[in-house]
Each structure stands twice: as structure tokens, then as C-alpha cells.
N, C-alpha and C positions, 0 to 999 in steps of 0.2 A: 235160293236167290243166287244170282250170278256173283262170281268172286270178284271184288274190287282189287285194283291193282296194289292198294294199300294192304289188304288181307293177304293177298298172293305173295308179297313180299315178306309178312311175317310168317305164313305157312312155311316159306322156304327155311326159315330159320328155326321154328319151333315144332315142325311136323303136324301130326294130327291131334296132339294134346289140346285139353280145352283152352279156349281163347275168350276172354271176356270182352264184350263190346257194348257201346251204348247204341241204343236204337229208340226209333220213334214209331209209334202206331197211331193210327186214326180211326175213330169210330164215326162214321157220317151217317146222318139220320135224314130222311126225307120227310116231306110235307106229312105223311101219313103215320110218321114216328117209327117206321121200319129202318133197320141198320144194314148197312152195306158190309158183306163179308166177301173175301175173295178165295178162291180154291186154288191152292198152290201145286205146281208141277211136282215138287219134291214132297212126296208123302201123301198127296191127293185129299189133303185136309183143308177145311175152312178156317179162316182166321181173318184178321183185320188188315187192311192196307198198312204198309210201313215196312221199315228195314233199317239198316245200318246207317248211323250217322258218320258221315265222312270226316277227316280231320279237318279241323278249323271250321266246320259247318254247324250251324245252330240247330237244336232240336226241332224248332218250328220250321226252319227251311227244310230238314230233312223229312219232316212229315208231309209237307206240301209237294216236295219233289217226288218222294216215294209214290204218293197217292197219284200224282199224274202219271208217272211212268208205268204203275202197275194197272190203273184202271181208266186213264184218258180223261179224269176229271180235275178239274182246278177246284181247290176248295179254299174257304176261309176258315181259319181256326177260331173256335168260340171260347174254349176254356180248357184247363189241364183237367183230365179225368182223374189221372194218377199216376204214380211212379211204382213199378213193379220190377222184381227180380225172383232170385231163388231157384228152387228145384223144378217149378213149373216152366222156367224160361230157359230150356236147355234143349239142343237139338243135336244128333249125330247123322251127318250127311252119308249118303251111299258111299262116298269115298273114304269115310272114317274121321273125318274132320269132326270134332265136337265144338260147339259154341254155346256159350252162355251169355246171356245179355240183360242189361238192366233197360227197362222200357219206359219212356216218358210217352205217356197216351193222351191224345188230344181228343176232344169233341170237335166236330165241323160240320159245315154246310157246303153243298157244292154250289159253286158260283159260275161255272163254265165248263166247257168241254163236253164230250159225249161218252157216256159209259161204254167201255170196251176193254176187255182183259188184253194185256200184251201179248199173249200166246207163247211167250217164252218162260216166263216166271209164274204167270198166273193163267189158269186154264179157264176159269169161270169167275164172273162178278155178278152178284145179284143183292137185292134187297130182301131182308127176311122180316116177317112180322114177329113179334116177340114170341108168340105162342109156337112157331115153328122151330125155335132155337134148340130145343131139347132133343129133337130128332135129327140133328146133323152131327156128322163126325167132324170134331173140331180139334185143332191143335190144343195140347195140355194147358196153356196159358188162357185159351180163348174164354173160358167161363169166368175167370177172375176178371178179365177186362169188361167182360159184358155185365157181370154184377156190379161192378162200379158204375158202369154208364147208365144202367138202369136205376141206379140208387136215387132216391129223392134228395138226397144232400147234394148240394153244389160244390161242396169242398172238395179238394184233392184227396183221393184215396191212397192207402200204402197199406202193405201187409203190417200187421202189428210186429214189434220186435220180439224175439225169442231168446236173444243172446243174453246171458248173464255171466259176470265175472266168476271166476272159479273160487276165489277166496274173498267174499265181499266184507 
């Protein structure tokens, strides 16, 4: 993803070390129940539309903005699918920058626009039937997001805690 001015300023101070950022992801379903995924330039892997939340931006605004920028679709957010982070939500870019993120993932429906990848960050955008998802090469966190999205539960999902105090 293109580096924002905010992140560029931070990188000037901290170099390539891990940077933790908030992000928003979006899972868009069409009338046939297929899910929209995008194929990123960086890594050539499939993932959900989404990206970093800018300073003072709400997660919901970031979700709508990122989806518009990457796919050309205007979406209506329907619910929070979940909040995720940890070892599956880490990337190291070609320039050596490492980023870790906490993602608020929303469900959404398209309400306008025309599906067209931006050509800079996104190479391809298409809907997948659930049966096709096991055969694609996705980013490490993709399965986590998809499992939550396809869960019959409408409650927000999260990874169960594993932390324990040393001396309970």
C-alpha cells in the first residue's frame, strides 16, 4: 500500500523496525453470497479491501474510503465482523519496513460505483464463491477474516486471549 505522509514521517524517526497501526478491513458480499477479494501489488496475494486508519479518522470512515480507493465501490457497512491482530497480521515490505496491525473488520454491501481495481495498489478485484477460497493464495490473515465472516454467529469475533500473568 502506498505510504501515507503520517507513516513516512514516523519511518524517518524509527527506520524499518516494526510499526503497529490500526487498520480497517471490509468483506463485501454480493447477492449470490460471494465475497469480494483484491489481489495486492505487494506480494501478489489475495486479501480483503482495506488499509490503515489515518490519524483522527474513524474505523468506519477508513473502511468506506479504502474500499472506494481500492475497488471503485461505495459500500454500506452492515456490521462488525471482528477485531483481529497478532502474528497473522504482520508484513515486511520489499524496502524492509515491518508493519503489524490491529484490524477492525466490517461486513458490507455495495451501494454504488463500479468494480475496478485502482491499478496502483490493487492488481485485480473479483468475487469468489466460498468453494473457491481454498484454492487461492491469500495473505496470512485472510483465512482468519473469512472464517469469522462465514460464521453463522452474528456476534463480533476476536482471537481468544492467550496471555496469562506469570504469578497468578
